[in-house]
N, CA, C and O of each residue as an XYZ file, in Angstrom:
832
protein
N     -28.371     -7.329     -6.249
C     -27.098     -6.926     -6.854
C     -27.358     -6.047     -8.070
O     -28.275     -6.302     -8.851
N     -26.548     -5.021     -8.217
C     -26.708     -4.112     -9.352
C     -26.180     -4.757    -10.628
O     -25.182     -5.478    -10.608
N     -26.868     -4.485    -11.745
C     -26.397     -5.002    -13.032
C     -26.882     -4.099    -14.148
O     -27.885     -3.401    -14.003
N     -26.163     -4.115    -15.267
C     -26.560     -3.358    -16.453
C     -26.292     -4.217    -17.685
O     -25.439     -5.105    -17.673
N     -27.032     -3.934    -18.734
C     -26.813     -4.576    -20.031
C     -26.305     -3.512    -20.998
O     -26.900     -2.441    -21.120
N     -25.202     -3.812    -21.684
C     -24.598     -2.855    -22.604
C     -24.390     -3.488    -23.970
O     -24.095     -4.677    -24.087
N     -24.549     -2.664    -24.999
C     -24.328     -3.087    -26.386
C     -23.261     -2.197    -26.994
O     -23.337     -0.971    -26.912
N     -22.262     -2.824    -27.607
C     -21.186     -2.068    -28.245
C     -20.562     -2.915    -29.358
O     -20.955     -4.063    -29.565
N     -19.597     -2.347    -30.063
C     -18.990     -3.044    -31.195
C     -18.217     -4.284    -30.768
O     -18.179     -5.281    -31.489
N     -17.600     -4.214    -29.590
C     -16.847     -5.358    -29.067
C     -17.271     -5.636    -27.639
O     -17.863     -4.792    -26.966
N     -16.951     -6.850    -27.193
C     -17.256     -7.222    -25.810
C     -16.505     -6.322    -24.839
O     -17.074     -5.866    -23.847
N     -15.222     -6.063    -25.121
C     -14.402     -5.229    -24.228
C     -14.984     -3.831    -24.080
O     -15.034     -3.289    -22.975
N     -15.424     -3.243    -25.195
C     -15.998     -1.900    -25.145
C     -17.293     -1.889    -24.345
O     -17.546     -0.964    -23.574
N     -18.111     -2.917    -24.530
C     -19.370     -3.004    -23.788
C     -19.109     -3.135    -22.291
O     -19.794     -2.514    -21.479
N     -18.112     -3.947    -21.930
C     -17.771     -4.126    -20.512
C     -17.248     -2.827    -19.918
O     -17.608     -2.468    -18.797
N     -16.400     -2.118    -20.661
C     -15.860     -0.843    -20.168
C     -16.967      0.170    -19.915
O     -16.932      0.894    -18.920
N     -17.951      0.225    -20.813
C     -19.085      1.137    -20.626
C     -19.860      0.774    -19.355
O     -20.286      1.652    -18.603
N     -20.035     -0.523    -19.128
C     -20.753     -0.977    -17.937
C     -19.995     -0.628    -16.659
O     -20.595     -0.198    -15.675
N     -18.680     -0.814    -16.678
C     -17.864     -0.506    -15.501
C     -17.927      0.977    -15.164
O     -17.985      1.356    -13.994
N     -17.914      1.820    -16.212
C     -18.001      3.266    -15.981
C     -19.346      3.630    -15.362
O     -19.411      4.432    -14.430
N     -20.420      3.037    -15.885
C     -21.752      3.357    -15.361
C     -21.925      2.871    -13.926
O     -22.508      3.570    -13.097
N     -21.423      1.683    -13.633
C     -21.562      1.112    -12.298
C     -20.549      1.680    -11.316
O     -20.704      1.539    -10.103
N     -19.495      2.335    -11.851
C     -18.423      2.918    -11.039
C     -17.741      1.855    -10.180
O     -17.581      2.019     -8.971
N     -17.346      0.767    -10.833
C     -16.638     -0.321    -10.158
C     -15.483     -0.793    -11.037
O     -15.347     -0.365    -12.183
N     -14.651     -1.684    -10.484
C     -13.536     -2.257    -11.231
C     -13.917     -3.615    -11.808
O     -14.949     -4.190    -11.465
N     -13.055     -4.110    -12.694
C     -13.252     -5.439    -13.271
C     -13.299     -6.504    -12.179
O     -14.012     -7.499    -12.309
N     -12.535     -6.295    -11.098
C     -12.512     -7.252     -9.987
C     -13.872     -7.397     -9.306
O     -14.155     -8.412     -8.670
N     -14.712     -6.364     -9.450
C     -15.950     -6.316     -8.672
C     -17.141     -6.952     -9.376
O     -18.227     -7.019     -8.800
N     -16.960     -7.424    -10.618
C     -18.135     -7.806    -11.408
C     -18.037     -9.204    -12.013
O     -16.965     -9.801    -12.110
N     -19.208     -9.692    -12.413
C     -19.315    -10.908    -13.215
C     -19.856    -10.497    -14.586
O     -20.850     -9.777    -14.678
N     -19.196    -10.961    -15.645
C     -19.573    -10.588    -17.007
C     -20.225    -11.770    -17.718
O     -19.666    -12.865    -17.777
N     -21.404    -11.528    -18.249
C     -22.116    -12.545    -19.025
C     -22.269    -12.030    -20.462
O     -22.939    -11.025    -20.698
N     -21.641    -12.729    -21.418
C     -21.743    -12.326    -22.831
C     -23.045    -12.890    -23.386
O     -23.187    -14.100    -23.560
N     -23.978    -12.009    -23.657
C     -25.295    -12.429    -24.147
C     -25.304    -12.636    -25.666
O     -25.996    -13.513    -26.184
N     -24.521    -11.808    -26.364
C     -24.399    -11.951    -27.817
C     -22.987    -11.575    -28.236
O     -22.480    -10.523    -27.849
N     -22.354    -12.432    -29.027
C     -21.032    -12.130    -29.566
C     -21.191    -11.202    -30.786
O     -22.191    -11.287    -31.499
N     -20.224    -10.332    -31.021
C     -20.314     -9.467    -32.202
C     -20.023    -10.253    -33.475
O     -19.290    -11.242    -33.444
N     -20.591     -9.819    -34.583
C     -20.311    -10.452    -35.876
C     -20.334     -9.381    -36.956
O     -21.056     -8.389    -36.849
N     -19.529     -9.595    -38.006
C     -19.432     -8.618    -39.096
C     -20.492     -8.826    -40.170
O     -20.721     -7.934    -40.986
N     -21.143     -9.989    -40.185
C     -22.171    -10.228    -41.188
C     -21.587    -10.651    -42.522
O     -20.396    -10.945    -42.620
N     -22.420    -10.682    -43.541
C     -22.029    -11.139    -44.874
C     -21.004    -10.215    -45.505
O     -21.238     -9.014    -45.640
N     -19.857    -10.783    -45.894
C     -18.754    -10.037    -46.516
C     -18.263     -8.866    -45.650
O     -17.596     -7.950    -46.131
N     -18.611     -8.929    -44.374
C     -18.173     -7.860    -43.482
C     -18.937     -6.576    -43.660
O     -18.553     -5.550    -43.100
N     -20.025     -6.603    -44.436
C     -20.757     -5.371    -44.747
C     -22.220     -5.433    -44.333
O     -22.774     -4.433    -43.876
N     -22.853     -6.591    -44.486
C     -24.290     -6.696    -44.265
C     -24.563     -7.478    -42.978
O     -23.897     -8.470    -42.684
N     -25.546     -7.014    -42.227
C     -25.955     -7.723    -41.013
C     -24.963     -7.636    -39.882
O     -24.793     -8.589    -39.122
N     -24.302     -6.492    -39.763
C     -23.355     -6.289    -38.670
C     -24.098     -6.342    -37.335
O     -25.133     -5.696    -37.170
N     -23.568     -7.114    -36.385
C     -24.220     -7.266    -35.086
C     -23.238     -6.910    -33.975
O     -22.110     -7.402    -33.949
N     -23.676     -6.053    -33.062
C     -22.826     -5.634    -31.944
C     -22.810     -6.675    -30.839
O     -23.645     -7.578    -30.788
N     -21.841     -6.520    -29.967
C     -21.763     -7.383    -28.789
C     -22.753     -6.898    -27.738
O     -23.024     -5.703    -27.626
N     -23.288     -7.841    -26.971
C     -24.232     -7.521    -25.903
C     -23.803     -8.260    -24.640
O     -23.669     -9.484    -24.644
N     -23.587     -7.509    -23.557
C     -23.122     -8.128    -22.321
C     -23.982     -7.689    -21.138
O     -24.552     -6.598    -21.128
N     -24.056     -8.556    -20.162
C     -24.687     -8.218    -18.883
C     -23.598     -8.237    -17.821
O     -22.920     -9.246    -17.628
N     -23.439     -7.116    -17.139
C     -22.398     -6.992    -16.116
C     -23.073     -6.818    -14.758
O     -23.861     -5.894    -14.556
N     -22.751     -7.718    -13.831
C     -23.372     -7.727    -12.504
C     -22.316     -7.500    -11.425
O     -21.263     -8.138    -11.431
N     -22.604     -6.596    -10.512
C     -21.677     -6.315     -9.407
C     -21.810     -7.425     -8.365
O     -22.891     -7.661     -7.825
N     -20.700     -8.095     -8.095
C     -20.705     -9.189     -7.105
C     -19.813     -8.863     -5.907
O     -19.838     -9.573     -4.902
N     -19.025     -7.793     -6.011
C     -18.107     -7.425     -4.927
C     -18.090     -5.907     -4.815
O     -17.087     -5.263     -5.119
N     -19.216     -5.342     -4.375
C     -19.389     -3.887     -4.345
C     -18.779     -3.311     -3.064
O     -19.287     -3.585     -1.977
N     -17.699     -2.517     -3.161
C     -17.054     -1.956     -1.966
C     -18.000     -1.100     -1.131
O     -17.937     -1.121      0.098
N     -18.879     -0.347     -1.797
C     -19.815      0.506     -1.070
C     -20.786     -0.343     -0.253
O     -21.051     -0.051      0.913
N     -21.310     -1.389     -0.872
C     -22.246     -2.271     -0.177
C     -21.563     -2.998      0.981
O     -22.144     -3.159      2.054
N     -20.328     -3.434      0.752
C     -19.569     -4.124      1.799
C     -19.337     -3.196      2.993
O     -19.504     -3.597      4.145
N     -18.949     -1.951      2.703
C     -18.704     -0.971      3.763
C     -19.985     -0.666      4.529
O     -19.977     -0.602      5.758
N     -21.084     -0.479      3.803
C     -22.370     -0.209      4.451
C     -22.771     -1.345      5.385
O     -23.167     -1.113      6.527
N     -22.666     -2.570      4.890
C     -23.062     -3.734      5.695
C     -22.205     -3.863      6.956
O     -22.716     -4.170      8.033
N     -20.904     -3.626      6.814
C     -19.991     -3.731      7.955
C     -20.339     -2.698      9.022
O     -20.436     -3.029     10.204
N     -20.526     -1.448      8.604
C     -20.800     -0.377      9.563
C     -22.192     -0.509     10.177
O     -22.396     -0.152     11.338
N     -23.141     -1.018      9.407
C     -24.496     -1.219      9.936
C     -24.541     -2.307     11.009
O     -25.469     -2.351     11.816
N     -23.542     -3.176     11.013
C     -23.421     -4.167     12.083
C     -22.563     -3.650     13.235
O     -22.863     -3.886     14.405
N     -21.491     -2.941     12.884
C     -20.529     -2.498     13.893
C     -21.109     -1.445     14.835
O     -21.012     -1.591     16.054
N     -21.710     -0.392     14.290
C     -22.168      0.723     15.118
C     -23.213      0.293     16.160
O     -23.095      0.677     17.324
N     -24.228     -0.488     15.779
C     -25.181     -0.947     16.805
C     -24.528     -1.825     17.869
O     -24.926     -1.799     19.034
N     -23.519     -2.607     17.463
C     -22.835     -3.467     18.441
C     -22.060     -2.641     19.466
O     -21.744     -3.126     20.552
N     -21.753     -1.375     19.110
C     -21.075     -0.463     20.037
C     -22.082      0.417     20.782
O     -21.704      1.333     21.512
N     -23.378      0.118     20.582
C     -24.461      0.914     21.192
C     -24.397      2.374     20.758
O     -24.656      3.284     21.546
N     -24.050      2.579     19.499
C     -23.967      3.923     18.944
C     -25.024      4.091     17.865
O     -25.114      3.292     16.933
N     -25.825      5.147     18.008
C     -26.836      5.468     17.011
C     -26.263      6.488     16.037
O     -25.971      7.625     16.407
N     -26.107      6.070     14.802
C     -25.517      6.951     13.784
C     -25.810      6.388     12.405
O     -26.263      5.251     12.268
N     -25.549      7.190     11.391
C     -25.684      6.760     10.003
C     -24.342      6.904      9.310
O     -23.535      7.757      9.678
N     -24.104      6.074      8.312
C     -22.861      6.173      7.547
C     -23.193      6.475      6.089
O     -24.058      5.836      5.490
N     -22.494      7.452      5.534
C     -22.639      7.817      4.124
C     -21.342      7.428      3.420
O     -20.278      7.967      3.725
N     -21.435      6.493      2.482
C     -20.250      5.962      1.803
C     -20.224      6.453      0.360
O     -21.191      6.281     -0.382
N     -19.110      7.062     -0.026
C     -18.945      7.542     -1.396
C     -17.621      7.033     -1.955
O     -16.618      6.957     -1.245
N     -17.637      6.692     -3.224
C     -16.418      6.222     -3.871
C     -15.889      7.284     -4.822
O     -16.641      7.874     -5.598
N     -14.572      7.520     -4.752
C     -13.893      8.447     -5.658
C     -12.676      7.719     -6.215
O     -11.624      7.676     -5.577
N     -12.825      7.146     -7.409
C     -11.725      6.388     -8.002
C     -11.393      5.185     -7.150
O     -12.237      4.319     -6.919
N     -10.143      5.135     -6.680
C      -9.699      4.015     -5.843
C      -9.699      4.374     -4.363
O      -8.924      3.827     -3.579
N     -10.584      5.304     -3.990
C     -10.748      5.679     -2.582
C     -12.210      5.550     -2.189
O     -13.113      5.779     -2.993
N     -12.422      5.177     -0.931
C     -13.767      5.080     -0.380
C     -13.823      6.002      0.834
O     -13.074      5.823      1.794
N     -14.712      6.985      0.784
C     -14.837      7.948      1.873
C     -16.116      7.670      2.656
O     -17.207      7.627      2.089
N     -15.968      7.485      3.953
C     -17.104      7.194      4.825
C     -17.265      8.341      5.812
O     -16.331      8.690      6.533
N     -18.463      8.922      5.836
C     -18.748     10.004      6.780
C     -19.825      9.525      7.742
O     -20.918      9.150      7.318
N     -19.521      9.535      9.033
C     -20.484      9.132     10.059
C     -21.321     10.354     10.426
O     -20.776     11.378     10.836
N     -22.651     10.250     10.279
C     -23.541     11.385     10.516
C     -24.632     11.011     11.521
O     -24.718      9.876     11.989
N     -25.476     12.026     11.837
C     -26.602     11.827     12.763
C     -26.156     11.140     14.054
O     -26.736     10.141     14.479
N     -25.126     11.696     14.656
C     -24.553     11.105     15.862
C     -24.503     12.150     16.971
O     -24.237     13.323     16.710
N     -24.758     11.726     18.210
C     -24.729     12.646     19.345
C     -23.285     12.998     19.703
O     -22.348     12.313     19.294
N     -23.122     14.074     20.473
C     -21.775     14.520     20.866
C     -21.069     13.470     21.715
O     -19.871     13.237     21.555
N     -21.819     12.834     22.621
C     -21.205     11.829     23.489
C     -20.773     10.606     22.686
O     -19.677     10.081     22.884
N     -21.649     10.150     21.768
C     -21.295      9.003     20.930
C     -20.144      9.338     19.995
O     -19.315      8.481     19.689
N     -20.093     10.587     19.541
C     -19.008     11.007     18.651
C     -17.674     10.916     19.374
O     -16.676     10.486     18.797
N     -17.661     11.323     20.640
C     -16.430     11.235     21.429
C     -15.977      9.804     21.605
O     -14.782      9.511     21.546
N     -16.936      8.904     21.823
C     -16.602      7.485     21.976
C     -16.040      6.926     20.678
O     -15.052      6.191     20.685
N     -16.673      7.277     19.567
C     -16.275      6.725     18.274
C     -14.921      7.261     17.806
O     -14.162      6.555     17.141
N     -14.630      8.497     18.154
C     -13.327      9.072     17.773
C     -12.216      8.503     18.658
O     -11.159      8.116     18.161
N     -12.462      8.454     19.970
C     -11.456      7.934     20.889
C     -10.340      8.934     21.137
O     -10.346     10.030     20.577
N      -9.387      8.559     21.972
C      -8.270      9.442     22.312
C      -7.406      9.699     21.084
O      -6.841      8.771     20.505
N      -7.310     10.956     20.695
C      -6.535     11.387     19.530
C      -6.908     10.581     18.273
O      -6.061     10.324     17.417
N      -8.184     10.190     18.178
C      -8.652      9.513     16.967
C      -8.322      8.043     16.902
O      -8.421      7.437     15.836
N      -7.925      7.446     18.034
C      -7.469      6.047     18.015
C      -8.586      5.069     17.641
O      -8.363      4.125     16.884
N      -9.789      5.303     18.176
C     -10.902      4.402     17.856
C     -11.316      4.548     16.401
O     -11.567      3.556     15.717
N     -11.384      5.786     15.931
C     -11.732      6.042     14.530
C     -10.713      5.395     13.596
O     -11.083      4.842     12.560
N      -9.441      5.461     13.955
C      -8.391      4.829     13.146
C      -8.548      3.311     13.133
O      -8.315      2.668     12.109
N      -8.942      2.743     14.267
C      -9.134      1.288     14.341
C     -10.292      0.842     13.453
O     -10.202     -0.172     12.761
N     -11.378      1.612     13.482
C     -12.520      1.298     12.617
C     -12.122      1.397     11.154
O     -12.506      0.557     10.340
N     -11.357      2.418     10.825
C     -10.885      2.595      9.452
C     -10.012      1.423      9.015
O     -10.124      0.945      7.886
N      -9.152      0.967      9.905
C      -8.272     -0.167      9.605
C      -9.075     -1.447      9.376
O      -8.826     -2.177      8.416
N     -10.039     -1.717     10.258
C     -10.866     -2.919     10.121
C     -11.686     -2.879      8.831
O     -11.813     -3.886      8.134
N     -12.239     -1.711      8.524
C     -13.034     -1.571      7.305
C     -12.171     -1.789      6.071
O     -12.627     -2.369      5.086
N     -10.927     -1.325      6.122
C     -10.010     -1.517      5.006
C      -9.737     -2.999      4.779
O      -9.677     -3.456      3.638
N      -9.572     -3.752      5.872
C      -9.345     -5.197      5.748
C     -10.547     -5.889      5.105
O     -10.388     -6.764      4.254
N     -11.746     -5.489      5.519
C     -12.963     -6.120      5.011
C     -13.168     -5.802      3.531
O     -13.453     -6.693      2.730
N     -13.023     -4.535      3.178
C     -13.274     -4.106      1.797
C     -12.235     -4.679      0.839
O     -12.568     -5.052     -0.286
N     -10.988     -4.751      1.273
C      -9.912     -5.176      0.375
C      -9.633     -6.675      0.384
O      -8.705     -7.143     -0.276
N     -10.431     -7.421      1.128
C     -10.266     -8.871      1.139
C     -10.503     -9.440     -0.268
O     -11.522     -9.157     -0.900
N      -9.559    -10.234     -0.738
C      -9.633    -10.905     -2.048
C      -9.628     -9.917     -3.228
O     -10.029    -10.275     -4.336
N      -9.184     -8.701     -2.995
C      -9.089     -7.724     -4.090
C      -7.656     -7.615     -4.579
O      -6.722     -7.690     -3.781
N      -7.468     -7.438     -5.888
C      -6.135     -7.211     -6.442
C      -5.795     -5.730     -6.400
O      -4.658     -5.363     -6.103
N      -6.773     -4.873     -6.696
C      -6.550     -3.433     -6.710
C      -7.000     -2.831     -5.375
O      -8.188     -2.822     -5.053
N      -6.035     -2.331     -4.612
C      -6.294     -1.820     -3.268
C      -7.146     -0.559     -3.304
O      -6.906      0.343     -4.108
N      -8.141     -0.505     -2.426
C      -8.980      0.685     -2.271
C      -8.625      1.360     -0.951
O      -8.682      0.734      0.107
N      -8.264      2.624     -1.014
C      -7.944      3.388      0.196
C      -9.239      3.747      0.916
O     -10.197      4.203      0.292
N      -9.265      3.539      2.233
C     -10.450      3.810      3.044
C     -10.185      4.998      3.968
O      -9.162      5.051      4.650
N     -11.119      5.949      3.981
C     -11.047      7.086      4.905
C     -12.375      7.175      5.647
O     -13.429      7.343      5.032
N     -12.318      7.061      6.970
C     -13.513      7.180      7.804
C     -13.412      8.470      8.605
O     -12.404      8.718      9.267
N     -14.461      9.295      8.544
C     -14.422     10.604      9.195
C     -15.751     10.867      9.905
O     -16.771     10.256      9.584
N     -15.723     11.783     10.874
C     -16.928     12.207     11.588
C     -16.941     13.724     11.671
O     -16.098     14.322     12.340
N     -17.888     14.340     10.998
C     -18.099     15.790     11.057
C     -16.799     16.574     10.871
O     -16.541     17.539     11.591
N     -15.990     16.157      9.909
C     -14.765     16.883      9.586
C     -13.664     16.762     10.623
O     -12.765     17.602     10.669
N     -13.720     15.726     11.460
C     -12.713     15.575     12.520
C     -11.301     15.518     11.958
O     -10.394     16.151     12.499
N     -11.105     14.773     10.885
C      -9.740     14.568     10.371
C      -9.129     15.880      9.880
O      -7.939     16.122     10.083
N      -9.926     16.719      9.244
C      -9.417     18.015      8.783
C      -9.049     18.902      9.972
O      -8.017     19.574      9.958
N      -9.896     18.897     10.995
C      -9.617     19.692     12.194
C      -8.366     19.177     12.899
O      -7.552     19.966     13.378
N      -8.211     17.863     12.962
C      -7.035     17.266     13.591
C      -5.771     17.630     12.816
O      -4.730     17.926     13.404
N      -5.879     17.603     11.483
C      -4.729     17.977     10.655
C      -4.313     19.420     10.919
O      -3.124     19.714     11.041
N      -5.288     20.316     11.007
C      -4.990     21.727     11.273
C      -4.348     21.894     12.643
O      -3.430     22.696     12.808
N      -4.830     21.139     13.623
C      -4.250     21.185     14.976
C      -2.798     20.714     14.968
O      -1.943     21.320     15.614
N      -2.519     19.638     14.238
C      -1.157     19.095     14.172
C      -0.207     20.061     13.458
O       0.955     20.188     13.844
N      -0.694     20.735     12.428
C       0.154     21.696     11.717
C       0.506     22.867     12.635
O       1.648     23.326     12.650
N      -0.476     23.348     13.397
C      -0.195     24.427     14.342
C       0.812     23.970     15.392
O       1.727     24.712     15.749
N       0.639     22.739     15.887
C       1.576     22.182     16.877
C       2.977     22.077     16.288
O       3.960     22.414     16.948
N       3.066     21.610     15.045
C       4.374     21.452     14.395
C       5.105     22.783     14.306
O       6.290     22.871     14.626
N       4.395     23.816     13.872
C       5.022     25.138     13.734
C       5.438     25.718     15.081
O       6.501     26.328     15.205
N       4.585     25.520     16.092
C       4.897     26.028     17.431
C       6.132     25.335     18.004
O       7.020     25.990     18.549
N       6.182     24.001     17.877
C       7.320     23.255     18.416
C       8.600     23.503     17.616
O       9.702     23.428     18.161
N       8.452     23.797     16.332
C       9.630     24.112     15.512
C      10.262     25.421     15.975
O      11.485     25.538     16.052
N       9.420     26.397     16.282
C       9.949     27.674     16.789
C      10.627     27.475     18.144
O      11.649     28.096     18.438
N      10.048     26.609     18.955
C      10.644     26.318     20.259
C      11.994     25.632     20.097
O      12.941     25.920     20.829
N      12.074     24.709     19.118
C      13.341     24.014     18.856
C      14.405     24.993     18.369
O      15.568     24.883     18.756
N      14.021     25.940     17.531
C      14.969     26.955     17.050
C      15.498     27.794     18.203
O      16.694     28.067     18.303
N      14.566     28.196     19.077
C      14.928     29.094     20.182
C      15.807     28.390     21.213
O      16.800     28.944     21.683
N      15.422     27.157     21.555
C      16.130     26.449     22.631
C      17.377     25.715     22.142
O      18.256     25.369     22.932
N      17.445     25.479     20.814
C      18.551     24.706     20.217
C      18.591     23.278     20.758
O      19.634     22.624     20.745
N      17.435     22.805     21.235
C      17.337     21.453     21.761
C      16.255     20.688     20.996
O      15.270     21.290     20.569
N      16.417     19.378     20.816
C      15.389     18.606     20.107
C      14.083     18.549     20.906
O      14.092     18.426     22.131
N      12.966     18.640     20.189
C      11.643     18.570     20.800
C      10.999     17.251     20.384
O      10.828     16.978     19.196
N      10.648     16.446     21.370
C      10.014     15.156     21.091
C       8.505     15.264     21.317
O       8.056     15.592     22.416
N       7.740     14.989     20.283
C       6.297     15.069     20.374
C       5.723     13.783     20.971
O       6.432     12.790     21.128
N       4.436     13.816     21.299
C       3.759     12.625     21.823
C       3.714     11.549     20.738
O       3.778     11.874     19.552
N       3.607     10.290     21.117
C       3.491      9.217     20.116
C       2.293      9.457     19.189
O       1.222      9.878     19.625
N       2.509      9.175     17.902
C       1.452      9.360     16.899
C       1.463      8.199     15.924
O       2.465      7.499     15.779
N       0.338      8.005     15.263
C       0.275      6.978     14.228
C       0.992      7.464     12.969
O       1.287      8.654     12.869
N       1.280      6.594     12.015
C       2.034      6.982     10.814
C       1.400      8.142     10.044
O       2.111      9.014      9.546
N       0.069      8.158      9.943
C      -0.625      9.220      9.208
C      -0.365     10.585      9.837
O      -0.091     11.552      9.127
N      -0.451     10.671     11.168
C      -0.244     11.947     11.843
C       1.224     12.358     11.821
O       1.534     13.547     11.746
N       2.119     11.394     11.885
C       3.551     11.737     11.792
C       3.871     12.327     10.421
O       4.674     13.254     10.311
N       3.238     11.787      9.375
C       3.470     12.331      8.027
C       3.010     13.778      7.923
O       3.626     14.581      7.222
N       1.926     14.112      8.622
C       1.441     15.495      8.617
C       2.492     16.416      9.220
O       2.761     17.490      8.682
N       3.088     15.998     10.340
C       4.131     16.804     10.997
C       5.344     16.966     10.081
O       5.827     18.080      9.874
N       5.831     15.857      9.538
C       7.005     15.914      8.650
C       6.730     16.821      7.452
O       7.574     17.634      7.075
N       5.552     16.680      6.858
C       5.204     17.464      5.674
C       5.104     18.950      5.998
O       5.529     19.789      5.204
N       4.545     19.280      7.158
C       4.370     20.683      7.548
C       5.702     21.392      7.734
O       5.798     22.602      7.528
N       6.734     20.641      8.124
C       8.030     21.269      8.453
C       9.130     20.981      7.443
O      10.266     21.417      7.627
N       8.806     20.248      6.371
C       9.870     19.829      5.464
C      10.578     20.999      4.764
O      11.746     20.881      4.391
N       9.877     22.123      4.586
C      10.488     23.272      3.912
C      10.814     24.417      4.860
O      11.151     25.512      4.410
N      10.720     24.180      6.163
C      11.035     25.231      7.123
C      12.549     25.354      7.287
O      13.243     24.383      7.585
N      13.023     26.539      7.088
C      14.470     26.785      7.146
C      14.999     26.576      8.572
O      14.418     27.060      9.544
N      16.106     25.848      8.668
C      16.759     25.652      9.950
C      16.173     24.555     10.809
O      16.569     24.389     11.963
N      15.216     23.791     10.250
C      14.558     22.742     11.033
C      14.632     21.413     10.292
O      14.484     21.355      9.071
N      14.864     20.354     11.051
C      14.823     19.003     10.495
C      13.963     18.119     11.392
O      13.848     18.377     12.590
N      13.364     17.086     10.826
C      12.529     16.178     11.610
C      12.891     14.727     11.299
O      13.353     14.404     10.204
N      12.673     13.879     12.271
C      12.796     12.438     12.059
C      11.912     11.720     13.077
O      11.469     12.321     14.055
N      11.662     10.458     12.848
C      10.861      9.668     13.781
C      11.758      8.708     14.543
O      12.766      8.234     14.019
N      11.382      8.427     15.783
C      12.145      7.485     16.599
C      11.195      6.627     17.431
O      10.056      7.015     17.692
N      11.681      5.456     17.844
C      10.876      4.561     18.669
C      10.138      3.520     17.844
O      10.149      3.559     16.614
N       9.510      2.605     18.529
C       8.749      1.524     17.895
C       7.260      1.768     18.055
O       6.818      2.392     19.020
N       6.482      1.262     17.082
C       5.022      1.367     17.170
C       4.521      0.591     18.392
O       5.087     -0.458     18.698
N       3.497      1.049     19.097
C       2.704      2.244     18.796
C       3.210      3.506     19.491
O       2.470      4.480     19.631
N       4.476      3.490     19.928
C       5.032      4.623     20.676
C       5.995      5.464     19.829
O       6.737      6.288     20.363
N       5.979      5.255     18.521
C       6.875      6.008     17.647
C       6.441      7.474     17.607
O       5.250      7.779     17.536
N       7.429      8.380     17.654
C       7.125      9.802     17.751
C       8.032     10.611     16.835
O       9.078     10.134     16.395
N       7.619     11.835     16.557
C       8.408     12.755     15.735
C       9.321     13.569     16.626
O       8.918     14.032     17.693
N      10.561     13.739     16.178
C      11.523     14.596     16.864
C      11.820     15.786     15.954
O      12.181     15.623     14.788
N      11.657     16.994     16.516
C      11.915     18.237     15.771
C      13.165     18.864     16.351
O      13.274     19.030     17.565
N      14.113     19.215     15.486
C      15.340     19.836     16.004
C      15.895     20.864     15.035
O      15.638     20.853     13.831
N      16.668     21.745     15.635
C      17.326     22.801     14.861
C      18.539     22.206     14.135
O      19.259     21.380     14.696
N      18.760     22.632     12.886
C      19.919     22.137     12.141
C      21.196     22.709     12.714
O      22.283     22.410     12.219
């Protein structure tokens, strides 16, 4: 387990410095106060700073690594996972993977990749107060998928304008539906809404 020792004027300041260095939250650590601060004689002589040892006991990166290192081999997939934390987000990039294994891991319209992301989110956020957003990607698939959906949205919007009839897209997950709604929210003469129940909920594009 990772740990650091910090010295500062107060215990709180020392802990904050440790959290910044370790790049974790208060929820993720155990704090051991090694020395309490004191002002010394008359508040002037023998001033002593606080000294704390902060140990990571709930590291999201380590948890994600351990989960994926068990999951991928169980799926007979040879790959590596690179986990990076950015604030309250955890980004996982699957690398060193063959084209055939990549297709299996992504699944139809990203369904398998979304399932892995969902499971990883449950594991990482178990017993946490501050939610960490999880994003799992493979060789930029999510960006390419987003670009594909935006092109589809614009194409179907033009079709809806021309035909004056509502266009119903294929069922999509909430994340992909938001991409469609966002892409068309400022398009003149077009409105969008979602209909149906999960997992068959879909976006409807229509002319105003």
